[in-house]
C-alpha positions, 0 to 999 in steps of 0.5 A, a space after each residue: 499499500 502506498 503511503 501518503 507523505 506530506 511535504 516530504 515529512 508527515 506521514 498520514 496513518 489514518 483519518 480521525 475526524 471531520 468537520 464542515 470545512 476540513 478533515 483531520 488525519 493522524 500522522 507521524 512526523 518523521 523528522 521529529 519522531 512524533 505524532 501529529 494531527 493534520 487538519 486538511 481543507 476539503 477539496 470543494 473549498 480550495 477555489 473559495 478565497 473567503 473560505 481559504 482566508 478563514 482556514 489561514 486565519 485559524 492557523 494565524 490565530 491559534 499559533 499565537 496562543 501558548 497555554 496548557 488547555 489550547 491545542 498547539 499549532 506547529 506548522 501551516 503548509 501550502 503545498 500546490 492546491 493542498 492547504 493544511 495545518 499541523 498541530 498537536 495530536 491528542 490522544 483522547 475524545 471530544 467533550 461531546 463524545 464523552 457526554 453522549 455516554 456519561 454524566 459528569 460529576 459536579 466536581 469534574 464539571 467545575 474543574 473543566 469549566 475553570 480550566 476552559 475559562 482560564 484558556 479563553 482569558 489567555 486568548 482574550 488577553 491577546 485580542 483573540 475571540 473564539 467565536 465557536 465554543 462548543 463541546 465538539 471543539 474541546 478535547 480531553 487528553 490522556 492527562 485529563 486536561 481539557 483542551 480548546 481546538 479550532 480557531 477557525 473563526 476567531 477574530 482579532 479585536 482591538 481595544 474596541 469591539 468589532 462589528 460583524 458583517 451580514 454573515 454570522 458564524 457559529 454553532 447554533 446550539 451555543 451561539 450568543 444572542 449578539 451573534 444570532 442578531 448580528 450585533 457586536 462580538 466581545 469576549 463575553 460572547 465566548 463567556 456566553 457559549 462557555 455557559 451553554 457548555 457548562 449548562 450541558 455538562 450539569 444537565 446533559 442537555 442544551 438549554 435550547 432546542 428546536 426543529 430548525 437552526 433559525 428557531 434555536 438562534 431565536 431562542 437564544 435571542 429571546 427566551 429565558 434560560 430554563 432553571 437547573 432545577 428542572 434537570 437537576 434534583 439538588 442545585 448547589 447554592 450559587 450555581 444558578 446564579 453563575 448560569 444566569 449571569 454567564 447566559 444573560 441576554 444583555 452583554 452588560 448583564 453578563 460576565 464581562 470577560 472569562 476571568 470573572 466567570 473563572 473566579 466565581 467557578 473556582 470559588 464555588 468549587 472550593 466551597 463545595 470541595 475544600 479538601 479534595 484536590 485529587 477528586 478531579 482526577 479520579 472522577 476524570 479517569 473514566 474519560 480515558 478508561 470508559 471511552 474507546 475514541 482516540 482523537 477528537 472528532 470534529 463532526 457534529 452530532 447532529 446538523 445543528 451541531 456543525 458550524 453554520 454560516 448564517 444570516 442574522 436572525 430577527 429578534 421578535 421581542 416586542 413585536 405582536 405575537 403571531 397567533 398562527 404558528 404555521 404562518 410563522 413558520 412559512 415566514 421564517 422557511 426562506 431564512 432557514 434555507 440559507 442557514 443550512 450546513 453545506 452538505 444539506 443545501 446540496 441535497 435540497 431542492 429549491 422551489 422555482 418561485 423561491 429562486 426566481 424571487 431570490 434572483 430578482 432581489 439580488 439584482 435589486 440590492 446589487 443595483 442599489 449597492 452600485 448607486 450607493 457606492 457612487 454617491 458615497 464615493 463621490 463626496 468622500 474627502 482626500 486625506 494624507 495617510 497618517 504615519 503610524 510606523 512603531 505605533 501599537 496595533 491598537 494605536 495605529 488602528 485608532 488613528 487611521 479609523 479616526 481619519 475614516 480609513 479602513 485597515 487590514 493587518 498582517 503579521 511578520 517577524 521583525 528583529 529590529 521592531 518590538 512585537 505588536 507595533 507597526 513595521 511597515 504601512 502601504 500607502 506610506 505616510 503623507 500619500 493622499 487617499 480617499 476616505 474609505 480606502 484601505 491602509 495595509 499594515 504589517 505588524 512585528 511578530 518579534 524576532 524569529 527564534 532559531 536553534 543555535 548550531 554546534 560550532 565548538 571544535 570547528 575552525 573559526 573560518 568554518 564556524 563563521 560560514 556555518 553561522 552565516 548560513 544559519 542566519 546569525 553573525 559572529 559577535 565578540 572573539 575571545 582568545 584563549 590558549 589551550 595546549 591540549 586542543 588545536 590552535 585556531 579551533 573554537 572552544 566555547 560559544 554563547 549562546 550555547 548549541 541548540 539554545 534558541 536565539 533571535 535570527 540575525 543575533 550575535 554568537 560570541 566565540 572563544 577561539 583557541 589562540 591566545 592574545 599574544 603572538 610568538 615573535 620571530 626570533 629565529 636567527 637572533 642570539 639568546 639574549 636578544 630572543 629573550 628580550 623580544 619574548 618578554 616584550 610580548 609578555 612571554 618567557 623563555 621555556 626550555 633550550 636545547 642545542 643542535 650542531 649548526 654552522 650558525 654562531 653559538 647560542 643563535 636561535 635555530 627554531 622555536 616551539 610554538 613556531 613564530 606567528 602562533 597565538 598564545 596566552 600571556 605569560 606562555 613559555 616558548 621552547 628554543 633550539 640554539 646552535 651549539 657552535 660545533 659544525 658537522 654540515 655539508 657544503 651549502 646547497 640551494 633548494 627551490 620550491 613553487 608556492 602552489 595556487 594563486 592566493 596569498 599564503 603563509 609559507 614556512 620551510 623546515 629542515 630536519 637532519 641529525 641535529 633536529 627540526 628547525 624553521 629556516 624561512 617564514 613569511 607570506 607569499 602569493 601562489 605561483 612564486 619560486 622560492 630558492 632557499 640556501 640550505 646548510 644541513 648534515 647529510 640526508 637532510 629533509 627539507 619541507 614546504 608548508 603552506 598555511 600549516 599544510 605539508 605541500 612538498 618534501 625533499 631530501 639532500 
């Protein structure tokens, strides 16, 4: 059987769930050797730009959130026509699946709700509203933690609330009243949806049910929430008050944020279970042991559990009651057709008269829109675009919207710009645009963190090349001499290998080269050599003698060799002429420096009196060197270029 491998990395194992827009697969990340979940957009939506944008927005929104009760997003991939998200794989089940078969004990209900409220507060504090909280989007992992997934319709918000357009998205059994009627969406909209989830965990039922999605949405906007006592024999004091406040119709009467709800839930839990720190794990162990599912299934339990794209329903509060229910049902039938899930729309045949009417209405709306657009644009003022660079995203939006401009945001890494601030704007400041024009802002995501490579043990040149290839630069180079390591190698690095550091940051190195350079004292007398070494902060080490035609006490060679880097105070060993002569007549030896570049050239002679340096300098490639040699019989003469043996001759 052929294996499906995405991006040459993610090996598909099996499908594990599906939703209205996407399918979810279990896969194995062959690079990091771990299981992941792959959320892949369905083929029929690939040509829909709006849905593609929604799919990408899910990844961008969720990737900003790092919280123990929110699913982690690892990667977003666009491979040809295929769009998919790589995310954390949770070996567990959805809360919806669990509630089908089991009733949660009160302690577990409160603990789950506290953790979910904490996760929502984390998202809200980063200006993200989920907009689709429901049990199908809540997973229970093997460590008994709830995790929120599917930020597919999450919205970024500023300090002001966002006004939604004609289409409202959400799951009808959990949708807030303001979402149902197309009103303003705030953090308390998620609080309402979490309140419905809490109600369902307590009672096993959602507060509102109906024959159509529209009728359920209307109930959220109009009907009071059923009392818990209608479903529970014992309702702890304070629990009904929490439900009533979480599910208040008016946002001003509701919890304003998830933190307020979390505090009340936690206070109630501590009041009811003051000494039961382990009861939650005991109660929730059934989630793992009693349930056979091993991953969240995003598919809904019925048609109304799916996420729908709906027209805002009209609230009938305050209107004369329609006595004839059949007449009211006929009035709603056209709306209901528009808010069915995609799968049901395709299977439903529309009546010809409805279709014809819809075409006429659409033509009329388009015509009116064109006329209104022309009249509106004709009177719009032309203004200079304000300079919003380096402002926070909230400040920039406020400044532009105050002038009547629309704003679109995108995020990008920017090492030199503070996260959350504007790093680019288009059009630029000062350019003239009509009011209502769109200004595109690029918001800094901060520095891109990368893994620092291992460079200890490399030569300095190789280390510099590798760091440059990985997007780093060499910082401070400290020279330190270690006689147990090869000269020129990197001894230490900071940050260390495998640490995370911003792309473009400096990596400081410690190189095995002391800050002192051994001077060339070959040919000098011992007394002069000693003075030259001490002038450089070095000392004479051991001395040995070798027969040579040179005068007695003339330096024949040094160890380390001239030009080497050593630490301050290091000792340099000297080989001196003994004054005895046991040499043949002087001869000349010729060498040609290889290559074309300038190189460090050294010539050594080795005979019965030892090894000594007779030439040390820099020469360009192609230069012929003729060196006069006086040595004992069977002497070897060696040519080194850049510390590499090039040629050897025997006299």
